[in-house]
N, C-alpha and C positions, 0 to 999 in steps of 0.2 A: 503494499499500497502505501510504504515511503515514496518508491520508486513513483508512483501514480500524481502526488500531490507532488514531488520535486518536477516532473512534468507539467502539472498543470502552471507553474509559475514561470516557467520557461516561453520568452518571447515565441513565434509563430516564425516559421524559417520560409523565407519567400518559395516557392518552386518552380523550379524550371521544366521546360517541353519535355528534355527527355529522362525525365526520372518516372521511375515506375510510382504508383498509386501507394499509399499509404498503410490501403484495406491489404492483406495477407490473410491466409489460412494457415493456423496453428492448431498442429494435429490435427481434429475433428470440428474443430470451432471458428469461428473469425477471431480477428485480431487488429490491430491497429497501432500502428510504426508510430511512436511519439517523442523520439528522443535519438539522436545521434551524436556519436563521440566516434574518435578516430575508429576504426579499426570495430564499430561494437554498433549494431541498431536495436534499442532498447522498446519495447510493445507491451500492449497490454491485451488482455483477453478475457474470456469466461471464467471466473474459478472454476467450476465443477469440470471443467476441460483438463485441470491442470494436477501435476504431483511435486511439489518443490523436490529441484536435484535431478530429477529424470530430463532423459533429452525429449525434444521436440522436433519436428520437423518443418521449417515454417516455407511456406510456399508464394512466393511474389506472383503480381499481377501477369506479368509475362510467364509465370508454369515455370520459371527455374523456382530452385530451393535449395535450401543450407538446414543445417543443424543448429539447434538453440539448446539451450536450457530454460527449463520454469525456475523461477528464483523468489517468488512468494505467492501466496494463495492468502485470498482473505473472503474466508465463507460466508460471514454476514453479510457482505456484499455483494458477493458473487463476481469480483476482480481477482484476476490473477498476470504476475508479472513476468516478462521473459525476456531472456537477450539472446542475439544472433550475432555471431563473427562475420563481419563481411565488410572487405578491403574493397571491393571493386563494384558493389551495388550503388547506386544513385536510385535512391529511394525519399518520397516525400515524407516529410512528416508532418504528422496530421495538425493542424492550425487549433489549437486549445486555447476557451477563451479561459 
């Protein structure tokens, strides 16, 4: 949950035309990329889809995929956080108000 709260405080990143959508498939659920650092994409998804520490396949809008890891689950709000290593993907970051 802390990652999601931190992401909410970050400024929106301007989208470039050659970037993939921030919407991804994470395991069997939908997810959204909410933060980007050098070499990593951070996202949120439904809590009922996650198991902390377990690997997860993240599929991007161009149907390519990468392996990530579930980081946190908040069962009360049904939110989870994940991270995926990505040094080459140009993915939009969701603009969160």
